[in-house]
C-alpha positions as CSV (number, residue, x, y, z in Angstrom):
1,M,-3.7,-10.9,-24.1
2,T,-4.1,-7.8,-21.9
3,A,-6.6,-6.4,-24.4
4,R,-8.8,-9.4,-23.7
5,A,-8.8,-8.5,-20.0
6,G,-9.5,-4.9,-20.8
7,L,-12.4,-6.0,-23.0
8,E,-13.8,-8.2,-20.2
9,L,-13.5,-5.4,-17.8
10,M,-15.5,-2.9,-19.9
11,L,-18.2,-5.5,-20.8
12,G,-18.6,-5.9,-17.0
13,V,-18.7,-2.1,-16.4
14,I,-21.2,-1.5,-19.1
15,D,-23.4,-4.4,-17.9
16,D,-23.4,-2.9,-14.4
17,H,-24.1,0.5,-15.8
18,E,-27.1,-0.6,-17.8
19,G,-28.5,-3.0,-15.3
20,L,-27.6,-1.3,-11.9
21,G,-27.0,2.3,-12.7
22,S,-28.9,4.9,-10.6
23,A,-32.1,6.6,-11.7
24,L,-32.0,10.2,-12.8
25,G,-31.6,12.5,-9.8
26,D,-30.3,9.8,-7.4
27,P,-26.6,9.5,-6.3
28,P,-24.7,7.6,-8.9
29,R,-23.8,3.9,-8.6
30,V,-20.0,3.7,-7.9
31,I,-17.9,1.1,-9.7
32,P,-14.3,1.3,-8.4
33,I,-11.6,-0.3,-10.6
34,V,-7.9,-1.0,-10.3
35,H,-5.9,-1.7,-13.5
36,D,-2.3,-2.6,-13.1
37,N,-1.4,-1.7,-16.7
38,F,-4.0,0.8,-17.8
39,E,-1.8,2.4,-20.5
40,S,-2.0,-0.8,-22.5
41,D,-5.8,-0.7,-22.5
42,E,-6.3,3.1,-22.6
43,R,-7.6,3.3,-26.2
44,L,-10.0,0.4,-25.8
45,I,-11.4,1.7,-22.5
46,V,-11.8,5.3,-23.7
47,E,-13.6,4.0,-26.8
48,A,-15.8,1.7,-24.7
49,F,-16.9,4.6,-22.5
50,R,-17.7,6.7,-25.6
51,R,-19.8,3.9,-27.2
52,A,-21.8,3.6,-24.0
53,D,-22.6,7.4,-24.2
54,G,-20.1,8.1,-21.4
55,H,-16.8,9.7,-21.0
56,L,-13.5,8.8,-19.4
57,F,-11.6,11.7,-17.9
58,I,-7.8,11.2,-17.5
59,L,-6.3,13.3,-14.7
60,D,-3.4,15.5,-15.6
61,P,-1.5,17.3,-12.7
62,A,-1.3,20.4,-14.8
63,E,-5.1,20.7,-15.3
64,R,-6.7,22.3,-12.2
65,S,-9.0,24.8,-13.7
66,W,-12.3,24.0,-15.4
67,E,-15.7,25.4,-16.2
68,G,-18.0,24.7,-13.3
69,N,-20.5,26.0,-10.7
70,P,-20.4,23.1,-8.2
71,S,-22.8,22.8,-5.2
72,D,-21.7,24.1,-1.8
73,G,-22.2,20.5,-0.5
74,L,-19.6,19.0,-2.9
75,V,-17.1,21.8,-2.2
76,G,-17.6,21.4,1.6
77,V,-17.2,17.6,1.4
78,L,-13.9,17.9,-0.6
79,K,-12.5,20.5,1.8
80,A,-13.4,18.5,4.9
81,A,-12.0,15.3,3.4
82,T,-8.6,16.8,2.5
83,E,-8.0,18.4,5.9
84,A,-5.9,15.4,6.9
85,A,-3.4,16.3,4.2
86,G,-3.0,19.9,5.5
87,P,-5.1,23.0,5.6
88,Y,-3.9,24.2,2.2
89,L,-6.8,23.5,-0.2
90,D,-8.0,26.6,-2.0
91,I,-11.1,26.2,-4.1
92,T,-12.2,29.3,-6.1
93,V,-15.5,29.5,-7.9
94,R,-16.0,32.6,-10.0
95,D,-17.7,33.6,-13.2
96,G,-18.6,30.0,-14.1
97,M,-15.0,28.8,-13.5
98,V,-13.7,26.6,-10.7
99,E,-10.0,26.6,-9.9
100,V,-8.2,24.4,-7.2
101,G,-4.9,25.4,-5.7
102,S,-2.9,25.0,-2.5
103,A,0.1,26.4,-0.7
104,A,2.8,27.6,-3.1
105,D,5.5,25.3,-1.7
106,L,3.3,22.3,-2.4
107,E,2.4,23.1,-6.0
108,G,5.8,21.9,-7.1
109,S,4.9,18.4,-6.2
110,D,3.4,16.1,-8.9
111,S,1.7,14.1,-6.1
112,N,0.0,17.1,-4.6
113,N,-1.0,18.5,-8.1
114,L,-2.5,15.2,-9.1
115,L,-4.7,15.3,-6.0
116,L,-5.7,18.9,-6.8
117,A,-6.5,17.8,-10.4
118,G,-8.8,15.1,-9.2
119,I,-10.6,17.6,-7.0
120,A,-10.9,20.1,-9.9
121,R,-12.3,17.4,-12.2
122,L,-15.0,16.5,-9.6
123,L,-16.0,20.1,-9.5
124,S,-16.1,20.6,-13.3
125,A,-19.3,21.1,-15.3
126,E,-18.4,18.5,-17.9
127,L,-19.2,15.6,-15.5
128,A,-22.9,16.5,-15.7
129,E,-23.0,16.0,-19.5
130,F,-22.7,12.2,-19.3
131,P,-24.7,9.4,-17.6
132,L,-21.6,7.2,-17.4
133,V,-18.5,9.0,-16.1
134,G,-15.0,7.6,-15.5
135,V,-12.0,9.2,-13.8
136,V,-8.6,7.5,-14.2
137,Y,-5.3,8.5,-12.6
138,E,-1.8,7.1,-12.4
139,A,-1.2,6.0,-8.7
140,G,2.6,5.7,-9.1
141,S,3.2,9.4,-8.7
142,L,1.2,9.7,-5.5
143,D,2.8,9.8,-2.1
144,V,1.8,7.6,0.9
145,L,-0.7,10.3,2.1
146,R,-2.3,11.3,-1.1
147,K,-2.7,7.8,-2.6
148,P,-5.3,6.6,-0.2
149,L,-6.8,10.1,0.1
150,L,-7.5,10.4,-3.7
151,W,-9.0,6.9,-3.7
152,E,-11.2,7.8,-0.7
153,L,-12.4,11.0,-2.3
154,L,-13.3,9.4,-5.6
155,V,-14.8,6.2,-4.3
156,A,-16.5,7.2,-1.0
157,Q,-16.6,10.9,-0.3
158,A,-17.6,12.7,-3.5
159,P,-20.0,10.5,-5.4
160,S,-23.1,11.1,-3.4
161,H,-22.7,14.9,-4.0
162,L,-22.1,14.6,-7.8
163,P,-24.7,15.9,-10.3
164,G,-27.9,13.8,-10.4
165,T,-27.5,13.4,-14.2
166,I,-24.7,10.9,-13.6
167,S,-26.1,7.3,-13.4
168,T,-22.8,5.5,-12.9
169,F,-19.4,6.9,-11.6
170,V,-16.3,4.8,-12.3
171,P,-13.1,5.8,-10.4
172,I,-10.1,3.9,-12.0
173,E,-6.7,3.7,-10.2
174,S,-3.9,2.7,-12.6
175,G,-1.4,0.7,-10.6
176,P,-1.0,-2.5,-8.6
177,V,-3.8,-3.8,-6.3
178,D,-3.4,-3.0,-2.6
179,Y,-5.8,-5.6,-1.1
180,M,-6.2,-3.9,2.2
181,R,-6.9,-0.5,0.7
182,H,-8.8,-1.4,-2.4
183,C,-10.9,-4.4,-1.0
184,G,-11.4,-3.3,2.6
185,G,-13.6,-0.1,2.3
186,V,-17.2,0.7,1.4
187,P,-17.6,0.6,-1.5
188,S,-14.7,-1.6,-2.4
189,V,-13.2,-2.3,-5.8
190,R,-15.7,-4.0,-8.1
191,F,-13.4,-4.9,-11.0
192,A,-9.6,-5.3,-11.3
193,V,-7.2,-6.2,-14.1
194,V,-4.1,-8.0,-12.7
195,G,-1.7,-8.9,-15.5
196,E,-3.8,-10.8,-18.1
197,D,-6.6,-11.5,-15.6
198,S,-9.8,-9.6,-15.4
199,R,-11.4,-10.1,-12.0
200,K,-14.9,-9.2,-10.7
201,R,-16.1,-9.1,-7.1
202,T,-19.5,-9.8,-5.5
203,L,-19.9,-7.3,-2.8
204,E,-23.3,-7.6,-1.3
205,S,-23.1,-8.1,2.5
206,A,-26.3,-10.2,2.6
207,Y,-24.6,-12.6,0.1
208,M,-21.7,-13.1,2.5
209,D,-24.0,-13.7,5.4
210,S,-26.0,-16.3,3.5
211,K,-22.8,-18.2,2.7
212,I,-21.7,-18.1,6.3
213,Q,-25.1,-19.4,7.5
214,S,-25.1,-22.3,4.9
215,S,-21.4,-23.3,5.4
216,A,-21.7,-23.3,9.2
217,A,-25.4,-24.1,9.7
218,E,-24.9,-26.2,12.8
219,L,-22.2,-27.2,15.3
220,E,-22.8,-30.9,14.8
221,R,-21.1,-30.9,11.4
222,P,-17.3,-30.5,10.9
223,L,-16.1,-27.1,9.6
224,I,-12.7,-27.0,7.9
225,L,-10.7,-23.8,7.7
226,F,-7.9,-24.0,5.1
227,L,-5.7,-21.0,5.4
228,G,-3.5,-19.6,2.6
229,A,-1.2,-16.6,2.4
230,G,-4.1,-14.2,2.1
231,A,-5.2,-15.1,5.7
232,S,-1.9,-13.7,7.1
233,A,-1.5,-10.8,4.7
234,S,-3.0,-8.2,7.0
235,A,-0.3,-9.1,9.7
236,R,2.1,-7.8,7.0
237,I,3.6,-11.2,6.3
238,P,4.8,-11.0,2.7
239,V,2.8,-13.1,0.3
240,G,4.5,-15.7,-1.9
241,D,5.1,-13.7,-5.0
242,A,6.8,-10.8,-3.2
243,V,9.1,-13.3,-1.4
244,R,9.6,-15.2,-4.6
245,D,10.8,-12.1,-6.5
246,A,13.1,-11.0,-3.7
247,A,14.6,-14.6,-3.7
248,I,15.2,-14.4,-7.4
249,R,17.0,-11.0,-7.1
250,R,19.3,-12.5,-4.5
251,L,20.0,-15.6,-6.4
252,L,20.7,-13.7,-9.6
253,Q,22.2,-10.7,-7.9
254,S,19.8,-8.6,-9.9
255,S,18.0,-5.3,-9.1
256,A,15.5,-5.7,-12.0
257,A,11.9,-4.9,-11.4
258,E,10.6,-7.8,-13.6
259,V,12.5,-10.9,-12.7
260,A,10.5,-13.9,-14.1
261,E,12.2,-13.8,-17.5
262,D,15.6,-13.4,-16.0
263,F,15.0,-16.4,-13.8
264,R,13.9,-18.5,-16.8
265,V,17.1,-17.6,-18.7
266,W,19.2,-18.4,-15.6
267,V,17.7,-21.9,-15.1
268,R,18.0,-22.7,-18.8
269,E,21.7,-21.6,-19.0
270,N,22.6,-23.4,-15.8
271,G,20.9,-26.7,-16.8
272,R,18.2,-26.3,-14.1
273,L,15.2,-26.3,-16.3
274,L,12.6,-28.9,-15.2
275,A,11.2,-31.3,-17.8
276,D,7.8,-29.8,-18.0
277,E,9.2,-26.3,-18.4
278,D,11.1,-26.8,-21.6
279,G,8.2,-26.0,-24.0
280,L,6.8,-23.1,-22.0
281,T,6.7,-19.6,-23.5
282,A,8.1,-16.8,-21.3
283,E,4.5,-15.8,-20.5
284,Q,3.5,-19.4,-19.5
285,F,6.7,-19.8,-17.4
286,A,6.0,-16.5,-15.5
287,A,2.4,-17.5,-14.8
288,R,3.5,-20.8,-13.3
289,L,6.4,-19.4,-11.3
290,T,6.0,-20.0,-7.6
291,L,8.2,-19.4,-4.5
292,E,8.7,-23.2,-4.2
293,R,10.2,-23.2,-7.7
294,V,12.7,-20.5,-6.8
295,L,13.5,-22.1,-3.5
296,R,14.5,-25.3,-5.3
297,E,17.4,-23.4,-6.8
298,E,18.3,-21.5,-3.6
299,F,18.4,-24.8,-1.6
300,K,20.5,-26.5,-4.3
301,E,23.0,-23.6,-4.2
302,L,23.2,-24.0,-0.5
303,E,23.7,-27.8,-0.7
304,E,26.5,-27.3,-3.2
305,R,28.2,-25.2,-0.6
306,G,27.6,-27.7,2.2
307,K,24.9,-25.6,3.9
308,G,21.4,-26.4,5.1
309,R,18.0,-24.7,4.8
310,T,18.5,-22.8,8.1
311,E,21.1,-20.7,6.3
312,S,18.7,-19.8,3.5
313,E,18.3,-16.0,3.4
314,T,14.8,-16.4,2.2
315,V,13.9,-18.6,5.1
316,Q,15.6,-16.2,7.5
317,E,13.7,-13.2,6.2
318,L,10.5,-15.1,6.3
319,R,11.1,-16.1,9.9
320,A,11.9,-12.5,10.8
321,A,8.7,-11.3,9.2
322,C,6.7,-14.1,10.9
323,D,8.2,-13.2,14.3
324,A,7.4,-9.5,13.8
325,A,3.8,-10.4,12.8
326,L,3.1,-12.0,16.2
327,E,2.9,-8.5,17.6
328,R,0.0,-7.7,15.3
329,E,-3.6,-8.7,15.9
330,P,-5.7,-8.0,12.8
331,P,-9.4,-8.7,13.0
332,G,-9.1,-12.0,11.2
333,R,-6.6,-13.4,13.7
334,I,-8.7,-12.3,16.7
335,A,-11.8,-13.9,15.0
336,L,-10.0,-17.2,14.5
337,R,-9.4,-17.5,18.2
338,T,-13.2,-17.0,18.8
339,I,-14.1,-19.6,16.2
340,L,-11.6,-22.2,17.5
341,A,-13.0,-21.7,21.1
342,A,-16.7,-21.9,20.1
343,H,-16.9,-24.5,17.4
344,P,-16.5,-28.1,18.7
345,R,-15.7,-29.7,15.4
346,V,-13.6,-27.1,13.6
347,V,-10.3,-28.3,12.1
348,V,-7.6,-26.0,10.8
349,V,-5.4,-26.8,7.8
350,T,-2.8,-24.4,6.6
351,V,0.0,-24.1,4.0
352,N,1.4,-21.1,5.8
353,F,4.6,-21.3,7.8
354,D,3.8,-18.5,10.3
355,R,2.4,-18.9,13.8
356,Q,-0.6,-16.5,13.5
357,I,-3.0,-19.3,14.5
358,E,-1.4,-21.0,17.5
359,D,0.5,-18.1,19.1
360,E,-1.4,-17.0,22.3
361,L,-4.3,-19.3,21.3
362,E,-6.3,-20.0,24.5
363,A,-8.3,-22.9,23.0
364,E,-6.7,-26.2,23.7
365,H,-4.9,-27.2,20.5
366,Q,-2.3,-29.5,19.0
367,V,0.0,-28.5,16.1
368,Y,1.1,-31.1,13.6
369,A,4.0,-29.9,11.4
370,S,6.6,-32.7,11.0
371,Q,6.1,-36.1,9.3
372,D,6.5,-37.8,12.7
373,E,3.8,-35.7,14.2
374,F,1.4,-36.3,11.3
375,A,1.7,-40.0,12.0
376,E,-0.4,-39.3,15.1
377,A,-2.8,-36.8,13.5
378,A,-5.4,-38.9,11.7
379,E,-6.9,-40.5,14.8
380,H,-7.1,-37.1,16.5
381,V,-8.8,-35.5,13.4
382,Q,-11.4,-38.3,13.3
383,R,-12.3,-37.8,17.0
384,R,-12.5,-34.1,16.5
385,C,-14.9,-34.4,13.5
386,R,-17.1,-36.7,15.6
387,G,-17.2,-34.2,18.4
388,D,-15.2,-36.4,20.7
389,S,-12.1,-34.1,21.2
390,E,-12.0,-30.7,22.7
391,V,-8.5,-30.2,21.3
392,V,-8.3,-28.3,18.0
393,P,-6.0,-30.0,15.4
394,I,-3.9,-27.5,13.5
395,L,-2.4,-29.3,10.5
396,K,0.5,-27.3,9.1
397,I,1.0,-29.4,6.0
398,H,3.9,-27.4,4.7
399,G,5.7,-27.2,8.0
400,T,6.3,-24.4,10.5
401,I,8.8,-21.5,10.3
402,E,10.5,-22.0,13.7
403,R,11.6,-25.5,12.6
404,P,13.0,-25.0,9.0
405,E,13.6,-28.8,8.7
406,T,9.8,-29.2,8.5
407,L,9.3,-26.7,5.7
408,V,7.9,-28.1,2.4
409,A,9.1,-25.2,0.3
410,D,10.8,-26.9,-2.7
411,V,8.8,-27.5,-5.9
412,E,10.4,-31.0,-6.0
413,D,8.7,-31.7,-2.6
414,T,5.3,-30.4,-3.7
415,E,5.4,-32.2,-7.1
416,M,5.7,-35.5,-5.2
417,G,2.3,-34.9,-3.8
418,L,1.3,-34.9,-0.1
419,P,3.2,-37.4,2.1
420,Q,1.1,-40.4,3.1
421,A,0.8,-39.3,6.7
422,V,-0.6,-35.9,5.7
423,R,-3.0,-37.5,3.2
424,E,-4.3,-39.8,5.9
425,S,-4.8,-36.9,8.2
426,L,-6.9,-35.1,5.6
427,E,-8.8,-38.2,4.6
428,A,-9.7,-38.6,8.3
429,I,-11.9,-35.5,7.9
430,F,-14.2,-37.5,5.6
431,A,-14.2,-40.8,7.4
432,N,-17.4,-40.4,9.4
433,S,-19.5,-38.0,7.4
434,A,-22.4,-39.0,5.2
435,E,-22.8,-35.4,4.0
436,P,-20.4,-33.1,2.0
437,I,-17.8,-31.5,4.3
438,N,-18.0,-27.7,4.5
439,W,-14.5,-26.5,3.5
440,L,-13.5,-22.9,3.6
441,W,-10.5,-21.8,1.5
442,I,-9.4,-18.6,3.2
443,G,-7.0,-16.5,1.2
444,C,-5.9,-19.4,-0.9
445,S,-4.5,-18.9,-4.5
446,M,-4.9,-22.7,-5.2
447,R,-1.3,-22.8,-6.6
448,D,-0.1,-25.5,-4.2
449,I,0.6,-28.5,-6.5
450,D,0.5,-31.2,-3.8
451,V,-2.8,-29.9,-2.4
452,N,-4.4,-29.7,-5.8
453,Q,-3.3,-33.2,-6.7
454,W,-5.0,-34.6,-3.6
455,M,-8.1,-32.5,-4.1
456,R,-8.8,-33.9,-7.6
457,G,-10.1,-37.0,-5.8
458,K,-12.9,-35.1,-4.2
459,D,-16.3,-34.2,-5.7
460,Q,-19.6,-32.7,-4.7
461,R,-20.5,-35.9,-2.8
462,D,-17.5,-35.4,-0.5
463,I,-17.0,-31.6,-0.2
464,F,-18.6,-28.2,-0.5
465,D,-15.9,-25.6,-1.2
466,L,-16.2,-21.9,-0.5
467,W,-13.4,-19.5,-1.4
468,I,-12.9,-16.3,0.6
469,D,-10.6,-14.0,-1.4
470,G,-10.7,-10.2,-1.8
471,L,-10.0,-10.6,-5.5
472,P,-10.2,-14.2,-6.7
473,G,-7.7,-14.8,-9.5
474,K,-7.6,-17.1,-12.5
475,T,-5.8,-19.8,-10.5
476,V,-9.0,-20.3,-8.4
477,K,-11.0,-20.5,-11.6
478,Q,-8.5,-23.0,-13.1
479,F,-8.7,-25.2,-9.9
480,I,-12.5,-25.2,-10.2
481,A,-12.3,-26.1,-13.9
482,T,-9.9,-28.9,-13.2
483,C,-11.0,-30.3,-9.9
484,R,-14.6,-29.3,-9.6
485,P,-15.8,-29.2,-13.3
486,E,-19.4,-29.7,-12.1
487,W,-19.3,-26.2,-10.6
488,V,-17.8,-24.3,-13.6
489,D,-21.2,-22.8,-14.4
490,S,-21.9,-21.8,-10.8
491,V,-18.6,-20.3,-9.6
492,P,-20.2,-17.3,-7.8
493,K,-22.0,-19.8,-5.5
494,H,-18.6,-20.9,-4.3
495,V,-16.8,-17.5,-3.9
496,V,-17.1,-14.8,-1.3
497,S,-15.2,-11.7,-2.6
498,E,-14.1,-10.4,0.8
499,L,-10.9,-10.1,2.8
500,P,-10.4,-12.6,5.6
501,D,-10.4,-9.7,8.0
502,V,-14.0,-9.0,7.0
503,F,-15.3,-12.5,6.6
504,L,-13.8,-14.2,9.7
505,P,-15.3,-11.7,12.3
506,R,-18.7,-12.3,10.7
507,L,-18.2,-16.1,10.8
508,A,-17.0,-15.8,14.5
509,D,-20.2,-13.9,15.4
510,H,-22.3,-16.6,13.7
511,V,-20.5,-19.5,15.4
512,E,-20.8,-17.8,18.8
513,N,-24.5,-17.3,18.3
514,L,-24.8,-21.0,17.4
515,A,-22.9,-21.9,20.6
516,G,-25.2,-19.7,22.6
517,N,-22.4,-17.3,23.5
518,V,-24.0,-14.1,22.1
519,T,-21.7,-11.1,22.5
520,S,-23.0,-7.5,22.5
521,P,-22.5,-5.7,19.3
């Protein structure tokens, strides 16, 4: 299965190289890649580079001397870029050879030597022999300083000074995706392999701006911001899969790195397997495994001991993380405050438990989190969408962390679908609109069963969806295939491959301009 993802990756790289590669003598086009299991696809990728008349160089910490006579510009850029790591870089060019070293006490470090190997490879003469050049390295051995530094060197600092014979330059980091680091720079990651999923991003700034202008063309139409975990990630609130895995380890008292299969065995042996899980393979079970599925078992364990959800360690850890996040103000959070103050018909819906939206929000607002509160929400939402309410509705359809009794965090809850009062509140958005509602899914994985069940009842006459996600995964594609089949052939029109911290400030600027509150740049 991973080989298929690797094949899709290389087909995309070669297509970019052949269609978008730079002309001879110009700086190469850069195609950054992250692959979380490169070793499994190594032979395929190496061969794909060779068949495209290119070459993939695999960095080895022991290899820091090569034939080469690099330009002074490239040497100067590399020296300047590495100063933050310490004034130890020693580049020697003599008799057609280039050698890279550093202070003796640092050369015992695999992390430092891998960085030096990367610099040496950039300076080597071999790079100039191929129009398509890839450089891959294993990120796991790099320390917290050198990991972002090597990525920055390969992706942003060095390419414009590489030989003009290179049409396309492909840095590949082997390791897990770090959304803030890999998706937040210029250029950002173009392709990624995450598990069995090959992902591709659209990175043109003009494309994002056009989507913002079309989805918020005027203030007289409602604008729905639906926030998922990705909208809070930059505040360092752990995303669902990380919390899920930690919860499994506590439940099973395990320290294993891979826990999905251990959990599958545990629920089977303890008679906790759900009816629709019985025929799943280990691979299918892992792909479907959510935090809500694990919390079902944690909550049952607590119930058997006569304890409530407030005593759940997972809930307590989430609350601590959400409380700490209130001290942070990433760009997306600041931009949300601007949007909610400037747009008279914006409505916020979120499945997040945290208080990133409402904490210190100056715009007048009303939070709905409990079922009793939602009984009053539908009428408010209708008035807001008509432009008759200055109060922003914030619909926390899965509850709020400071009141654990409101949390919808158990798969048995989500499989029942959205409660009637919540459905009525969401349906109120569509009550007075003759045109499709502009609906922005911000950092949403589309794995919430209850939301997806309700959304199946909407089509292009009701809604125009736009997903904002740094690296949209297969669950977004699956949602579109299931709930928006008419858009399967036009998925790129409905996706902006940017982080919320990039997209939301641009949206805020646009909304302010519409409102006539132009701010200086």
